[in-house]
N, C-alpha and C positions, 0 to 999 in steps of 0.2 A: 332532283329531288328535294324540296324543301324542310330542313327541320324548324319546329315549332318549339322553342324553350317558355317554359311557364311554371307559376307558380299554382298548387293544386288547388291553392284558394281562388285562385282566377280561372278555375276550369271551365265555366260558362262561357267566358269571353275567349278563350282558347279553343272551344269547341265553334264559336261563331267564325272566328280566324280560319279555323281550316276548313269549315264550309265555304267559307269566301274563296278563299285560293282554289278549293277544288273545283269549284263552279267556274271558276275561270281557266280550268284546263290544268291545273298545277297539282301535281303527286305531292303528297305531304306526309311527313313522318312524325308523329307524335306519341310520347307514352302517355299511356300504358297500353293503348290500342296498338301499337304498330309492335309491339314485343310479343313473339309468339311464346305461348304458354310453356312453363317451365324452364323459361331463359333466365338467364342473368342480367339484371339490369347493369351492372357493372361491366359487360362485356358489349352488350346490343346498345347502350348508349352511345359510348366513345364510337363504335365502328357507325353508327348511323350518322353521326356527325361527319367523321371521317369522309364518308361517301356523299354528302350532300353537296348542292350547288350552292344553296344558300342557306344562312343561319339568321331566322327571326326570332328576336327577342322579343316577347310580350311585356314589356318593362311596366313595372307598377312598385308600390310601396311593398306588396307582399311578394314579389320576385325578388326586390332587394334585400328582403331579410330571410329570403328562403335558403335552405343549405345546400340546396342542390343545383340550383339555377347559376350562382356565381361559377360552380364547378365545369358547367356544360359552357360557358362563355368561356371560360379560360383555355376548354380543350377546344373550342371553335376556331379562337386566336393563336392556339398552339398549331393547329392544322391549317392556319393560313386561310379559313373561310370566310367568305363575305357575311359581314354581320350588320342586319340591320333592326334596329331598337323601333317596338311599335309600342310609342309611351300612350297609355291608356287612361292614366288619372293625374291629378296635380301634383303627385308627391316631387319632392326635391330628390336629385339625382344625388346619394351620398358620395362620400370621398372614394371609395372603394371601386364603385361604378364609373365614377368620372375618370378615373384612372386607367381602367379596361377600356371605357368607349372614347378614348381621346381622339381626336379627329373621325369619328365616326358621326355620321349624319342622322337623327332621328326623324322619325315620321311621328310628328304630334298628332295624338287622335282622341283626346280628351275634347268634347262638347264639338267635334267634327268628325264623327265615325266614319260617315258617308265618302267624306274628301279623302280622308284617310287611307280609307281602304281603296280607293283609284289612285293615289298616289304610290301607295305601296304595290300595287298589281302592275302600274307603270315602271316601277324599279326592279321588280322581279322578272316581269315578261323577258327582256333581251337575254337574262341569265338563263332562264328556262329554254328559251328556243337556240341560245347558242352556246351551249354547255361548255365546246371545246376554247371558247374565246379565256375562259376564266379558271381554266384547270391550271395547275401548279406542276410542269415538270419538275421531278427530285432533285436536279441539277440548276433547278434555275435560282436566282439571286435576289429577283424581284418578287414581291408579295401578291396575291391575288387582289389584297385592296386594290394595289395600284395598277393592276391591270384592268379591274373593274370600273377605275376610274379613267382611266384613259381609253377603254373601249367603248363606254357610254359616250365619252367626248365625241369619240369619232363617229359613232353612230349618228349622236343629232346634226352632226356636221354634213352629213349627205342628204343628197335630194330627196329620198326615199325612207329615210330613217332607218335603213339597214343596210349594214357592210361600210368600206371604205375602199370601193375600186375608184382608181382615178380615170378620168373621161377627159378626152381632148377637148379643145376650147370651142369648138362649134357643137359638140354632144352637150357640153354644159349648158350652152346659151338656148338650144333647143330646149331641153329639159328644165330649165328654169321658167320658159315662157309656158311650158306645158303645166309647171308646179304652180304658177300664178294664176292661172286659168282654173285649173282643179282646185284652187284654194277658195276663189270665187264663188265657183260653184257649190263650193261645202256650206260655206258661209251661209249662202240662199236657203240649200236645202235644210240646215239645220236652223235657221230661223223661222223658217214654216212649221219644222217639227215643234220646235218649243211652243208657237202660239197654238198648235193643237192640243200640245200635252196642256197647257195653262187651260186654254177651253175646258177639256173632258174632266181634268182636277177639279177645277173651281166648280162645274156642273155638279160632280157628283159630291162635293163637299156642302153644296147647298141641299141637295136633296137629302144627305143625312143629317143635317143639324136637326138637333129637337127629337131625334130616334134614338132607344136602346135597340141596337141589333142582335137579333137572338140567333139562335141555332150556329152559335160557333163564332159568328163574326165579330170583327173587333168594334166593341161600344164606342160613342162619341157622344157622352152626356154635357151638350150643352144647354138642354133647356130642362128644366126641374119637373115636367109636365105629371111625371110617376110619384111624385111626392104629395105630402098633406094636402088636401083642398081640391085635389082634380079627379077622385072618384066619386060618382054621382052615389046620393045616399038614397035606397030605395025607400026607405022609410024614415021620414026627414022628422026630426027631433030639434026644436030651437035650441035643447040644452047640450047637443052632442057637435052638430054640424049644420051652420044655417046655408051652405052651399048645396042645392038642388037641383042645378041645372045640369041635363043629361051630357051636355061637352063644355064645361066649366073652364073657363080661362084661368090660366094659371094665376094663382095669387089673388083669387077675386075678393077675399076678406083680407088685402093686406093691412099691415099693422097692428091687427087684432092678436089677441092670446087666444088658443082654442080653449072653448069652454069647458069646464070640466063636468064630466058625465060618464057613461058606461064605455069605456074603448070599443071601437068597432072592430076592433082586430085586424084592420088590414095592414099589415106590415111591410115594408117596400127595402129592398134591399140594392144598393149600388155599390159599384166596385171601381175602386179608382187605384192607378198604378203610378209607381215611381221608381225609377232606377236611377243610382248614383255609383261612385265608388264602394261605397258601403253595403251594397249590396241591392235587392230588390225589396220594395214595401208595397204593401197592399192595404187599403183601406175599405172597410166594408161598412156602409152607412146603413141603418135601420130606422125607419121612424112610424109612430103611430100617431093618425089624425086624430084618435079619439080623447087620448089622456095629453095630448101635447108632449109625449116625451120622445127622447131619440138617444141612440147607442149608435158608437162606432167601435169598430174592432181594427186596432192597429196591428198590422203583422210585419216582422221585418225577416227576411231572409238572406243568407249569405252562405259562402262555403264555410265559414267561421262557427256559423250557430244561427239560434233562432231566438226570436223575441216576440212577445205578444201584449197588447195593452188594452184593456176592455174601458170604454169611456162610456159614461151616461151623461145626461143634459137635459135641458127643456126647450121647446121650441117657443122663442118669444115673439117671433114676427115674421110674416110672409110677404114677400115682396113683390113688386109688379113684374118682375121678369120672372116669376115662378119660384126663386129662390126662399129658402127659409134662414133665420139667422137661430142660432142654437147657442145657449150659455151653459158650458160644461161645469157641471156640478161634482162631479165624482169620478174615480177612476179605480180600477184594480189590475195591479200590474201581474204577469207571469213573466219570469226567465228575462227581467228588465236588463239590459245592457249594461255590462260593470261600467261603472263611471258617469251613469248619465243620471238625470233625473226627471221627473215629469210631473208638474203641478197643475191641478185640473181648476185652473182659474182661466178667465177671460172667456171669448167667445169664438164664434166660427161662422160665417156667412155661404151658405151652399147655394151657388148659383153660377151660371156660365160653365166653363169647361175645367174649371180647376178650382181646387179647396185648400186651403193652407191650415192646419193645424200646429201651432206653435204652444210648447209647454216646456219651460224650464230649458236645458241644454237642447233638448229635441226638437228641431223644425223640418217639417215637412212638407210640400207642395205635391199633392196628387194629382195626376193626370188620369182621363179614363181612356183615351184613345188608342191604348197600347193592350189592353187584356181583353181577354174571350170569356165569354160567359158559358158554361158548359150546362144545359138545360135538358137534355135527353140522351138515351141511348146512341144515338145516332152522332151527337156532339163527342161524345167519349173517343169514337174514330179519329177525329182531330188531334189525339194525341199521340198517335203512331208515327215516329220518327220526327217528334216536333221539340223545339226548346223553348216555344212562348209562355205566356203567363196566362195561365187558366183560372178562373174560378169557379166553383158550382156553387150554382145560382139555387138550386132546389134537390129534394132527394128525387133518385134516379131509380126505378125499380126494372131490372134488367130480364123479368118475368121467367128467370130459369131456363131459358136459351141457350144452348151451346156456343161458347164465344171462343174464339183465340185470342191468347195472350196479347196486348198491345206493345208492341216492340218499340225501341230506338227513342223512348222518353227520355229528355234531359233538360225538360223546362221547367216551369215552378206550377204544382196545382194546390191552389189554397181549398180546401173543403168544408170551410166554414162552418163546420159542424153536422154538415147535410150528409144523408146515406146512401149509399148506393147497395140496393138489396137483390138478393137471389142472383148474383154471380154464380155461372156454371162453367167451367173448364174440365175439358176431358181430351188427353192426349194419350200418344203411346211414348213419346219421350220428349226431350228440351225441356228449356226453363218453364216453369208454369206458374201463373198466379194473373191478377189484374191486367198487372205488367209483366212482362217476361224478363226485363232486365231495367232497372231504374237506375240512372244515372242522375237525375233531377233532385226537385226538392218538393215533398208532400206533405201537407201538415193538415189538421183538424179534420180528420174523414174518418167516417165510419161506413165498415164493409160488412153488412149483414147477411146470414142465413148462405154463406158462400159454399160451394161445392167445385174443391178443385181435385181431381184426380189422375192420376198418372200410371198407367198399367205396365209399364216397360220401366228401365231402369233410367232414372233422370238425375242429374246430379242436383238440380235447386229445385225445389217447390215450396211455395207461401199462398196466402191468400191475397197479399198488397203484391207480392212480387218475388219472383224466384230468386234473383239477385239484385243486391239492392249497393250500388256503389257510390250512390250520391248520399242524400239526408232525408230524414224523416222524423217527424214529433206528432204528438197529439192522435197516434194512430188506434183504431178499435174494429176488431173483427171478431166474427163468429161462424161457426158453419163446421165443416169438417174437410180435412185435407188428407188424402190418402194416397201415398207413394210407397208403398211397402218395399219396393226394390232401389229405391232413393237414398242417395247418402247425405244429402243435405237438406233437411225438411223442416219447415217451422210454421206456427200458427200466422205470422207476419210475414217473415222472408227464410227462405231456404239459405242464403249466404250473403251474409251482410262483409263485404271485403273492401279493404284498401290494397291498391296493388303498387301506388305510388308511394315511396318513403317519405316519411315525415307527414303524411297525409292522415288527421286523426280523426275518429268516427264519435259520435255522441248520439245514442239511443234513448230518448227520454218520453216519457209518457206514454207508453203502450199498454194496450192492454187485450187479452185475446180470451175469448170463450171458446175456441175451437177446440174439436177433437184433432190429435194428429197422430199419424201412423206414418211410419219411415223405416228404414233397415238401421242405419247409424246417421250420428251428429243429427239429434231430432229435438227439438224445442219448443215450447210454447210460443215463444217470441221468435227468437232465430234459430236455426237450425246449428248453423254453424259460422262463427264471427271470425275473420283473420287478418293481419296485415302484416307487412314485412318489417318496418322501423315505423309503428305508429302507437299512437294511445288509444285506447279503447274506453268511454265510459257508457254505462248503463244504469239509466236513474228512474225512478218514480212509475215503474212498471209493474203490471198486475196479470198473472196468468190463472184462470179458473177451469182450462180444459183439459183434458186427460192426456197425456202424451204418451206414447208407446214406441218403442225401438225393440226392433228383432235382435239387434247388435248392440253395440257399444254406443255411448256419450247420448244421454237422454238428460233432460234437465227443464225444469220448471219455465225458467227464462230463457237460458240459452243451452243447446247441448254441448258445444264445444267451443271455447275461444282460445284463440294462438297467436302469441306474438312471437314471429320467426326470428328475428334477429333483436332488435331494442325496442323497448316502448313498457307502457303499462297497462294494468287492466284494473277496473273500477265498476263494482257491480253495488248500487247502493239504492236504498229505500224502496226495496221491490219485495213483492210477494207471490208467494205460490199456494193456490188452495185445489189445483188438479192434481189427480193420481198420475204419478211418474214409474213406469217400468222399462227394465232393459235388461242386458246381459251384462256389460262390465260400465264402469263410469257412469253414475245412476246418483243423479243429485236434486234436492226440491229446488234448488235455485239453478244451478250450472250441473251437467256432466262432469267434464273438467276443462280445466283453464290453465294457461301456461303464460308467464309472465317473463321478462328480463330483469324487472326491476324489481326487487322485494321490498325497498322500502316505501315505495309508495303505491302498489299493488295491493288491491285489497276486497273485500267482499265485506260489506257492513251494513248496519241495519236493515239487514234482509230477513225474512221471516216465512217459514213453510208450515201449514198446517194440514198436509194431506199426506196420505201412503206413498210411501218410497220404495220401490220394488228392485230386486238384482242379485246377479249371481253373486256379484263381488265389486269390491272398489264402489261401495256407496254409502251415503250419509245424506242426512234430511237436508242438508244446505248444498254440499258438494261431495261427487265421489271420488276425484283425484286433483289437486292441485299442486303446481310448481311455482314457486315463488310468489305466493298470494295468500295473504294471512285472512282470516275470518275475524270478524270485530262487530262484538254488540249485537249478533243474530240471535233468533227465537225458533224454536222447534216445538213450541206449546201447539196441542193438539194434532200433532203427526204422529204418524205410523212407520217404523222402519222393519222391512222384512229381507232379509238378506239370506238365499235360499241354497248356495251352490259354493264353488271356491274357485281361484284362479292356481293354474298348476304352472310352478318354475322352479326347475333343477329338482323334479320328482318330489317337491314338497306343495302343500295345499294352502293357499293363502287367501283370507274372507275380505281382509279390509273392511271392516265393519265400524262406522262410528254416527254417534248420536247426531254431530254434527258434520263430520269429513271422513270420509274412508280412508285417504292417504292424503298426507299434507305436511307443513312444517311448524305453523303458528296460528294459536287460537287465542284471542283475547276477549274477556268480557263476555262469556257465554254460562248460561245455566240449562242444562240438559234435563228435559222434561218428557223423554220417550224412554220406553224400555229397551235396552238393545240385547235382544236374547236371539242368538246365533246356535242354530240345533244341529248345523254342517259339522263335515269332518276338516275344517280350516281353522287357522288362526289369526290372530292380530283383530282382536274387538275391542273397544274401548267406548265409556260412555260420553266422553267429547270425541276425540278422536281415534280411530282404529290404529293407525300407524304414523306417527311421527318421525320425517326423516327428512334429512338435508345431507348434501355433500359440502357444500361451502359456506353456507348461511347460518347463524346461529338459530336454532330451535328453540321457538319461547312459546310455553302456555302461561298465561297471566290470566290471575282473576276469574277462574272459571270453576265451575260446581257441577257437581252429577248428583240428581237427586232419584235417581231410578235404579233399578235392577239392570245388571249387566251378567250376561254369561255366555259362554262359548265353549271351544275344545282348549285350546292352546295360546298362550300369549294373550291374557284377558285384564284389564285394568279398570278402575272406575273413571279415571281420565283418559288413558292412554291404553291400548294392549300392548304396543310395542316402540321404543324409541331409539333411535338408531342415529348417530351423528358421524359422518366421515369428512375428519378435518373441520368438524363443525361443533360449536359449545351447543351445551344442554342446559335451558334454565326454564324451571318451576318455580312460580312465585303466586302465592293465595290461590293455591290448587285444592279444592275441598272435594271429599265424597260422602256422599250421605245415602248410598243405594250398595245393597249386598251384592258383593262380585263373587262368581263361581267358573271355576275353569274344571272341564269335566278332566283336563289332563293335566299339565305342567305350566308353570309361571302364571301366577296371580298376584295381584297387587291393588291396594285402596287405591295409590295413584298409578301406577304401571306394573305392566305383568313382567317386562323385561326392559332395562335402559343400558346401554354399553355404547362404547366407540368403535367396536369392531377391532380393537387391539392397533388403530393408529394413532401415531401421535397428534398433538395439536388441540385434543378435545377437552374441554374443562365442564365439569358438573357442577350448576347451582341449583337449590332447594331452599326456598324461603318460604317460611309462614305457611305452610301447609300440613294438611290433616288429613284423617280417616276414621269416621266414626261406627261403620257399620261392619258386619262380617265379611271375610274373605276366606276362601275355601278353594282347594286344589288338591293334586297329588303330590308334587314337587315343586320344591322352589316356590312357595307362598310366604309373604310378608303382608304386614299391616299398610306398608307404604309401598314397598317395592318386592316383588318375587326375586329379581336378581337387579344387582348393579354390579358392571363388570367395567375398569377403565385400566389403562395400560400402567401408570403410574401411581404408586401409593402417596395420597394427599398431594397430589400435584396440583395446588391451586384450586382444589374442589373445595365448595362452602356447603355445608347443611345447617341452618339455625331456624328456631322457631319452630319445629314439626314435630308432628306425634300423631298416635294412633291409639285408639279406646276400642276399636274393634276386635270382635273374636276373631283368631286366626286358627284356620286347622288344615292339616293336611299330611301325607305319608313321611315324610323325609324335607329338608332342607326348608324349616320355617322357622319365623322371627316375627316379634312382636311390630318391628319397625320393617326388617329386610329378611327375605329367605338367605338370600347368598349375597355378599359383598365382596369385590375387589378393588381397591385403590381408592374408595372411598369409606370414610368412617362416619358410623351414625351413631357414635356415642354421645 
């Protein structure tokens, strides 16, 4: 078995390497697909390395900077496995890897991939076919590498290339003569085969020159016959087009600038593809023969991200070879790679089989013969189990015909803004969507009027895909997703996952108008997002569709986001206008989210203007957050309906907040939603229902409540309940401008109850905060707090610049600032 070690940023290359070895009859082990579900990486990876026959390192700049690859190499060397570095880029080998790979011969693959594959197979084949020759007994003093070198030398010295059996002199002479004869015959046969191959290849190339092959075939643009000046004008007009020949020669009006006039609206799309160590790049060129304008969309795809640049220019010349010259006049950049610039100056000549775009620090030569054009529903089938480069060339109507999800796609699909409409998927189980599982990259694709239905229990359901383990950006979907027994359901994807540690994910520029139904983990964009040691960034996304979960975790952008070990969660600049409903953990942006890095994780500049409805743990931004702060978000125009409660230790909890049901920190937010809870539960606040933390500081900064807040117990204008376990509690510039009413106990203009649960190490800070509206309840009612309870009197606690002018009313334990206080002075 061959172990493949690689950086997650080189996933496409690693998949290609794995397929090549498997096609040559070699069993491969590669994370994450070789790791059983629920198993531990820390257990499975070392065991696989220990059991492998050889260890192939996909050596690159990315793998040298990886946190896991060096550990895998060290493990392989420790187990004395045969290590073969497969060097795929021009990166220098750093000192650490030079030390690790001393005396290890590399296979250089950059710019010679085919030859390198053959070399690698030749080096691995004797190991695979003779595994016993390279195993190391536990009491052996010689290393596997030494045995490998010794055995391969012995094998090469034998007449048949295998074994090292000794023969008599007569036998050797006879076999040498036979070997010479076979060698001569082999050379003759090889020469004939090469001649025939060259004949057919050259003949095929000649036949393809000048044609853009359709129906999914590779394109080979060596003639620009589809560019302006080549399409007959059935209604000639000297002001618009002087070429009236039914079969005009390319470039018949050479050197002339297209005359001004009414454009013919004939737009041509040509896809160019280029791949290098930085990833895959696609250029789509469009021209309009009527007004002499041209545009190009430059897109770059890689495991690390996506960038897009839109260019505009003027066609100034048409050349005799059918090409055109374009002077670029402007550009619009989207997600421009950090540290690069693109200045729209100079010109490009589009002719032959390549086009060079040079702008500032970015330079690209784009070839067309490695991309595939997708023009029909039948072409979409070519994406099954594919890792090629595909470009959508036009809109595709699937006609509402029932289809199966596309499985095993790990390539690149550039939608170019075109639309796939009337997708229909119906199944009883399994991953469901246009793709069942998507390990590649999809960008700028619209899917309209889709219907995805799963009648039984299925883990992952979405319109674009059931499972997204690759990357996607610029995705727009509409239709209906109905999987009411499924646990990961989204408008775009059911489950966006990262199974490799340190493999981050960025979901940007998504929009959904889909109606989404599921059991739990249901989201307008993604149902469930998870990773072991990963960072997740979700940005610039919009949901307009209704999201309904019969169970927990429902959100406008995501139902649930979870970082299992270490990593951050950032959701920014996203908006929801679709109604959201579920049982527990219901939010306008996210139902629940868990991070391991409180300092960096946040939900910021997000907005919800829809109805959010749940039984408990509900907020217009989030239902339940762990180590994630909310910053500069808006709930203007939203409605919050909390109708039930959560039962724990025979107590009822609502956890209802204008922004967050249960969390720890909120900054720079103003509540514009009435929080009126009529159920028999507690923890109701204008900003946050319950602010809770076990170790991190609870921070409520620069917030204001402008609306009425009412509930049973623990009701506050800012927070219903605040509890810190070994965690400091900080309020700064917290203002209440709405009436606060508790039908039971604990009501305050800032918070109903604030305490440290009688644990050591908690300090209370209150700066520049006030209440100006009425506060009422039965017992423990205060203008700022109903109760403040800390273990030690004035042990570092600070209260300054705070006041309340609102009327306070209750049956007992009431006060202008605080109903009852222990350990903190409000004088």
